[in-house]
C-alpha positions, -999 to +999 in steps of 0.1 A: +000+000+000+018+031-012-009+057-013-031+078+009-068+070+006-088+101+015-125+093+024-120+080+060-095+107+069-119+134+056-147+118+076-126+119+108-118+156+101-154+164+098-161+146+130-131+160+147-152+175+175-169+142+180-143+115+174-110+112+192-084+089+176-053+075+192-027+052+177+002+034+193+029+017+174+052-007+193+084-011+174+101-045+172+136-055+164+128-074+133+113-043+116+077-051+123+054-035+148+023-041+169-004-014+164-032-003+186-059+020+171-087+035+192-117+055+179-136+071+208-169+090+200-195+108+220-223+094+198-234+059+190-244+068+155-208+079+146-194+048+162-218+026+143-209+044+110-172+038+116-178+002+127-198-006+096-176+013+071-142-002+079-130-037+087-097-049+100-076-064+072-084-102+073-048-110+062-035-096+095-036-110+130-059-087+149-083-084+178-113-060+177-133-048+207-162-024+212-169-008+245-199+015+243-188+042+219-152+031+218-137+010+190-104-008+198-083-025+172-051-044+180-028-056+152+003-078+157+034-083+136+025-056+110+049-049+081+047-011+082+057-006+046+032-031+030+003-039+053-030-021+053-046-021+087-082-016+074-103-023+043-135-008+032-164-029+043-180-027+008-152-022-017-119-036-003-097-015-026-113+019-021-105+026+016-074+015+034-050+029+061-014+019+060+004+011+092+032+036+085+016+066+101-016+055+083-005+073+052+016+050+031+051+035+028+067+067+015+057+084+048+076+060+071+112+051+078+125+026+104+161+017+099+188-002+118+226+003+118+252-016+139+281+005+152+299-015+179+288-021+206+252-007+198+225-013+174+213+022+163+177+027+152+160+056+134+123+061+132+105+088+113+070+096+101+070+124+075+035+137+070+047+162+044+051+133+019+014+129+012+001+119-021-036+126-029-055+100-048-093+104-047-122+109-070-143+121-041-123+150-028-098+174-043-066+184-027-074+220-019-106+209-001-087+183+020-059+207+029-085+232+043-100+204+065-070+186+077-053+213+098-083+212+122-078+175+130-054+162+157-048+129+173-025+112+198+002+093+182+025+072+205+056+052+197+069+025+221+105+017+215+132-005+231+167+004+243+180+038+252+167+071+238+191+092+218+170+120+205+134+129+195+112+158+187+083+142+205+075+141+242+087+113+264+056+106+284+071+076+302+102+053+298+104+040+263+072+058+252+072+089+229+041+109+221+035+131+191+005+153+186-005+146+150-004+176+128-004+172+090+028+183+071+049+176+102+078+152+105+083+131+137+116+116+145+130+092+171+165+078+174+174+052+199+200+025+205+205-009+222+235-028+235+243-056+211+241-085+237+208-072+250+196-070+214+206-105+205+190-120+236+158-100+230+155-112+194+155-148+206+125-143+229+106-116+210 
């Protein structure tokens, strides 16, 4: 999945006063991640609409839970450059959200480099690299809507923090406030012996 699909994002923007979205990506040493997505609404009708409009990708290992007006989706072992988290309930190719910041593989980087005695990791989500592909909305309309929309976007990492432009809300957890056209970065490292042992049990 290499493109941004607009309709759901636009719907969330329009409902921004009624829907709170949070996403948590847990980075793994093999380059995959576990992803938690939560939609929390004040209205049953909006929750029902979201619940009936999108479905977790059946090709991924996932767990879905609904608690009143809250929809909770947990995905494990996601390939952030390829895997779509959701599909359209009616037309599977028309609506999808990629794991890499939900916007597509060109948005996301997660690299590893070994410089003795540490493995060094760099994570970035560049929301300035957005491609628009939609017959339903034009780009100017979207760009007028999107700046009003924000969400919580957390990254759980392993090892030691080196640098970030996010906020460290707790040990090994960085929080970004999602704002379109922004770039979020995280650099961290892990001692090679710890890394090897952790790979065996992860």
